[in-house]
C-alpha positions as CSV (number, residue, x, y, z in Angstrom):
1,M,33.2,-24.6,52.0
2,I,30.0,-25.5,53.9
3,G,30.2,-28.6,56.2
4,G,33.0,-30.1,54.0
5,T,31.0,-29.3,50.7
6,T,32.0,-26.6,48.3
7,V,29.5,-24.2,46.9
8,K,30.1,-25.8,43.4
9,D,29.4,-29.3,44.8
10,R,26.2,-28.0,46.5
11,Y,24.9,-26.8,43.1
12,S,25.9,-29.9,41.1
13,A,22.7,-31.8,41.9
14,T,20.7,-28.6,41.5
15,L,22.1,-28.1,38.0
16,A,21.2,-31.6,37.0
17,A,17.7,-31.0,38.3
18,Y,17.5,-27.7,36.4
19,R,18.3,-29.5,33.1
20,T,15.5,-31.9,33.8
21,S,13.0,-29.4,35.2
22,T,13.3,-27.2,32.2
23,N,12.0,-30.1,30.1
24,G,9.1,-30.9,32.4
25,A,8.2,-27.4,33.6
26,K,5.2,-25.8,32.1
27,S,6.3,-23.0,29.7
28,R,5.1,-19.5,30.2
29,K,1.6,-19.4,28.8
30,V,1.8,-18.0,25.3
31,K,-1.2,-16.1,24.0
32,K,-2.4,-16.0,20.4
33,M,-0.2,-13.8,18.3
34,R,-1.6,-10.3,17.5
35,L,-0.4,-9.0,14.1
36,T,-0.8,-5.4,12.9
37,E,0.4,-3.6,9.9
38,V,1.7,0.0,10.1
39,E,3.6,2.4,7.9
40,A,6.9,3.5,9.4
41,K,8.4,7.0,9.2
42,S,11.9,5.7,9.1
43,I,13.8,2.4,8.8
44,I,17.5,3.2,8.9
45,V,18.3,4.6,12.4
46,P,21.6,5.8,13.8
47,S,22.8,3.2,16.3
48,K,24.1,3.5,19.9
49,L,25.5,0.0,19.7
50,P,29.3,-0.3,19.9
51,D,29.8,-2.2,16.6
52,A,27.1,-0.7,14.3
53,D,26.6,2.7,12.8
54,Y,22.9,2.1,11.8
55,V,20.2,-0.4,12.7
56,V,17.4,-1.6,10.6
57,N,14.3,-3.1,12.3
58,P,11.5,-4.1,9.8
59,Y,9.2,-5.2,12.6
60,T,8.3,-4.1,16.1
61,G,7.8,-6.9,18.5
62,C,9.1,-10.5,18.3
63,E,7.1,-13.6,18.4
64,F,10.0,-15.6,19.8
65,G,9.2,-14.1,23.2
66,C,12.5,-14.9,24.9
67,V,12.0,-14.1,28.6
68,Y,15.4,-12.4,29.0
69,C,15.0,-10.1,26.0
70,Y,16.0,-6.5,26.6
71,A,14.0,-5.3,23.6
72,S,10.7,-5.8,25.4
73,F,10.7,-2.1,26.2
74,M,9.8,-1.4,22.5
75,G,6.2,-2.1,23.3
76,K,5.8,1.3,24.9
77,Y,6.1,2.9,21.4
78,I,3.0,1.1,20.2
79,G,0.9,0.9,23.4
80,E,1.9,-2.6,24.5
81,D,2.9,-3.6,28.0
82,I,6.2,-5.2,28.9
83,S,4.3,-8.4,29.9
84,E,2.9,-8.7,26.3
85,W,6.3,-9.1,24.7
86,G,6.1,-12.2,22.4
87,N,2.4,-11.8,21.9
88,Y,2.4,-9.2,19.2
89,V,4.2,-8.2,16.0
90,S,3.8,-4.9,14.2
91,V,4.8,-5.1,10.5
92,K,6.3,-2.0,8.9
93,T,4.8,-2.7,5.5
94,N,6.7,0.1,3.8
95,A,10.1,-0.9,5.2
96,V,11.5,-1.9,1.9
97,D,10.3,1.2,0.1
98,L,11.8,3.4,2.9
99,F,15.1,1.5,2.7
100,K,15.2,2.0,-1.1
101,K,14.8,5.7,-0.5
102,D,17.2,6.2,2.4
103,F,19.9,3.7,1.7
104,P,21.5,5.7,-1.2
105,K,21.8,8.6,1.3
106,I,23.9,6.4,3.5
107,I,26.1,5.4,0.6
108,A,26.4,9.1,-0.5
109,K,27.9,10.0,2.9
110,G,30.9,7.9,2.1
111,G,33.0,5.9,4.4
112,H,32.3,2.2,5.3
113,P,29.5,2.2,7.7
114,T,28.1,-0.9,9.4
115,L,24.3,-1.6,9.2
116,L,22.8,-4.2,11.5
117,M,19.5,-5.9,10.9
118,S,18.1,-6.2,13.6
119,S,18.7,-4.8,17.0
120,V,15.3,-4.8,18.8
121,T,13.4,-7.5,16.8
122,D,14.2,-10.6,14.8
123,A,14.0,-9.9,11.1
124,Y,13.6,-13.6,10.4
125,Q,10.8,-14.4,12.8
126,G,7.8,-16.3,11.4
127,V,5.9,-13.4,9.8
128,E,8.9,-12.8,7.5
129,K,7.8,-15.8,5.5
130,K,4.8,-13.9,4.4
131,Y,6.0,-10.3,4.3
132,E,9.6,-10.8,3.0
133,L,10.8,-7.4,4.4
134,A,14.2,-8.7,5.3
135,R,14.6,-10.3,1.9
136,G,13.5,-7.1,0.2
137,I,16.1,-5.1,2.2
138,L,18.9,-7.5,1.3
139,E,17.9,-7.3,-2.3
140,V,18.4,-3.5,-2.3
141,V,21.9,-3.9,-0.6
142,A,22.9,-6.7,-3.0
143,S,22.0,-4.6,-6.1
144,S,24.1,-1.6,-4.8
145,E,27.8,-0.8,-4.7
146,F,27.8,-0.7,-0.9
147,E,31.3,-0.9,0.5
148,G,30.4,-1.0,4.2
149,R,29.4,-4.0,6.3
150,F,25.8,-5.3,6.4
151,E,25.2,-7.6,9.3
152,V,22.2,-9.8,10.2
153,L,21.6,-11.0,13.7
154,T,18.9,-13.6,14.2
155,K,17.9,-16.8,15.9
156,S,16.1,-18.2,12.8
157,P,17.1,-20.7,10.1
158,L,14.8,-18.8,7.8
159,V,17.9,-16.6,7.0
160,L,19.1,-19.5,4.8
161,R,16.3,-18.7,2.4
162,D,18.2,-15.5,1.5
163,L,21.6,-17.0,0.8
164,D,21.4,-15.8,-2.8
165,H,21.4,-12.1,-1.7
166,L,23.8,-12.7,1.2
167,S,26.3,-14.2,-1.1
168,S,26.0,-11.2,-3.4
169,I,26.7,-8.6,-0.7
170,K,30.4,-7.8,-0.6
171,N,30.7,-7.6,3.2
172,A,27.7,-9.5,4.5
173,T,27.9,-11.1,7.9
174,V,25.3,-13.2,9.7
175,G,25.3,-13.7,13.4
176,M,23.3,-16.3,15.2
177,T,22.3,-15.9,18.9
178,I,23.1,-19.1,20.7
179,T,22.9,-19.3,24.5
180,T,23.1,-23.0,25.1
181,T,23.5,-26.4,23.4
182,S,20.4,-27.7,25.3
183,D,17.2,-27.6,23.4
184,K,15.4,-28.1,26.8
185,I,16.9,-25.0,28.3
186,S,16.5,-23.1,25.1
187,R,12.7,-23.8,25.0
188,F,12.3,-22.9,28.6
189,L,13.9,-19.4,28.2
190,E,13.4,-18.7,24.5
191,L,9.7,-19.7,24.2
192,R,9.0,-19.7,20.5
193,A,12.6,-19.4,19.1
194,P,14.0,-22.2,17.0
195,H,15.9,-24.8,19.0
196,A,19.6,-24.2,19.8
197,T,20.6,-27.2,17.7
198,R,18.9,-25.8,14.6
199,R,20.7,-22.5,15.1
200,L,24.1,-24.3,15.3
201,N,23.2,-26.2,12.1
202,T,22.3,-22.9,10.4
203,L,25.7,-21.4,11.3
204,S,27.3,-24.4,9.7
205,R,25.3,-24.1,6.5
206,L,26.0,-20.4,6.3
207,H,29.8,-21.0,6.8
208,D,29.8,-23.8,4.2
209,A,28.1,-21.4,1.8
210,G,30.9,-18.9,2.2
211,V,29.0,-16.3,4.3
212,N,30.9,-14.6,7.1
213,T,29.5,-15.7,10.4
214,Y,29.7,-15.1,14.1
215,A,27.9,-16.3,17.2
216,F,26.3,-14.1,19.8
217,V,26.5,-15.8,23.2
218,G,24.2,-13.5,25.0
219,P,23.1,-13.7,27.6
220,L,25.6,-15.8,29.4
221,L,23.2,-17.9,31.4
222,P,23.9,-17.6,35.2
223,H,24.1,-21.3,35.8
224,F,27.3,-21.5,33.7
225,K,29.0,-20.1,36.8
226,F,28.9,-23.6,38.2
227,A,28.5,-25.5,34.9
228,H,31.8,-24.9,33.2
229,D,31.4,-28.1,31.2
230,E,28.2,-26.8,29.6
231,L,29.9,-23.5,28.7
232,N,32.8,-25.4,27.2
233,D,30.3,-27.5,25.2
234,L,28.7,-24.4,23.9
235,F,32.0,-22.8,22.7
236,A,33.0,-26.2,21.2
237,A,29.8,-26.5,19.3
238,I,30.1,-22.9,18.0
239,A,33.7,-23.6,16.9
240,D,32.6,-26.8,15.1
241,T,30.3,-24.7,12.8
242,G,33.4,-22.9,11.4
243,V,32.7,-19.7,13.3
244,Q,35.8,-18.0,14.4
245,T,34.3,-14.9,16.1
246,V,31.9,-14.5,19.1
247,F,30.2,-11.7,20.9
248,V,29.7,-12.6,24.6
249,E,27.3,-10.6,26.8
250,H,26.3,-10.9,30.5
251,I,22.6,-11.2,31.2
252,N,20.8,-7.8,31.4
253,M,19.0,-7.6,34.8
254,K,17.2,-4.3,34.5
255,K,14.0,-4.2,36.5
256,Y,11.7,-4.3,33.5
257,I,13.4,-7.4,32.2
258,Q,13.0,-9.1,35.5
259,E,9.3,-8.5,35.3
260,R,9.2,-11.2,32.5
261,L,12.2,-13.3,33.6
262,N,11.4,-13.9,37.2
263,P,8.1,-15.7,36.9
264,Q,9.7,-18.2,34.6
265,I,12.7,-18.7,36.8
266,A,10.4,-19.1,39.7
267,K,9.5,-22.5,38.2
268,T,13.0,-23.8,39.0
269,S,14.7,-24.6,42.3
270,S,15.6,-22.0,44.9
271,E,19.3,-22.5,44.1
272,I,18.7,-21.6,40.4
273,Q,16.7,-18.6,41.4
274,D,19.5,-17.5,43.7
275,L,21.9,-17.8,40.7
276,Y,19.8,-15.5,38.6
277,N,19.4,-13.0,41.5
278,G,23.1,-13.1,42.0
279,A,23.7,-12.2,38.3
280,K,23.0,-8.6,39.3
281,H,26.2,-8.4,41.2
282,K,29.7,-7.6,40.1
283,E,31.2,-10.7,41.8
284,H,29.0,-13.0,39.8
285,R,30.1,-11.4,36.5
286,E,33.7,-11.5,37.4
287,E,33.6,-15.2,38.3
288,L,31.8,-16.0,35.1
289,Q,33.9,-13.8,33.0
290,A,37.1,-15.3,34.2
291,I,36.2,-18.6,32.5
292,I,35.9,-17.0,29.0
293,P,39.6,-16.4,28.0
294,E,40.6,-20.0,28.5
295,L,37.6,-21.3,26.5
296,L,38.3,-18.8,23.6
297,E,41.9,-20.0,23.4
298,K,40.9,-23.6,23.7
299,H,38.5,-23.5,20.8
300,G,40.3,-21.0,18.6
301,L,37.7,-18.3,18.9
302,R,38.1,-14.5,18.9
303,L,36.1,-12.2,21.1
304,R,34.7,-9.3,19.2
305,L,35.2,-5.9,20.9
306,N,37.8,-7.7,23.1
307,E,35.5,-7.7,26.1
308,V,32.5,-9.4,27.6
309,L,29.6,-6.9,27.2
310,Y,27.6,-5.7,30.2
311,H,24.6,-3.3,30.5
312,D,24.3,-1.6,33.8
313,S,21.2,-3.1,35.6
314,K,20.2,0.2,37.1
């Protein structure tokens, strides 16, 4: 309580201004996309993620250029600076051939492994329309006797193009990353990504087509700490698509991520900047995380892995 005003009250006007300012603020200057073609040495890589055994990334780089993206570190493998994330895509032109060669080896090992496409890129970004690497990989899986789970995680409605293959894969699942219901905030933080409303519509169409779906609410945007109604609206919108399962993840505030995130957040008010700075701290995460169980129960959603994920910011 400050002078009879709660901290939440103090931020109410600020949050309203934030929703407006993200519409009017100049977006981070986006350079012309640089596209290169390379031949990869491997395409199915053992995973360190908690819910996937292998990851498949047919591209390096991502034209969506989300300012909070942890995958911006990938540039170091092809001589690109962190600051250039979103301005380049390297196409692994032999991705489908590599997958055809290596996928049978995964099947031969037995068990029921989970493959995720993709973990450090978006397999359905714009260049996929031309190269069809994700589609080619799905075609290989669809024509196999694979008993494991094949998951796609994307922000793009282009995944609907491949409903024919997805419907033919026994344990196919598609996840859609959705961080807000506001297209204004989405455009402010997720520079070239399809609008949030389009992603919600995509989830609905996938669900209606009989494909298993989930939503990835990651990152949890820091302003939700004082905008419980917006977080409720997000969970409600996700549930309305027919989705029953969600991943939820705190924002990753590692130093290299802040190099791209902070200049964009600097275009907002000092209070919003404080919220993002505070997201580094355990107290922030605990307050935000405390809201989640009630919303999950209210909207009939199940939390995958039974926890809100967090990556140490050190």
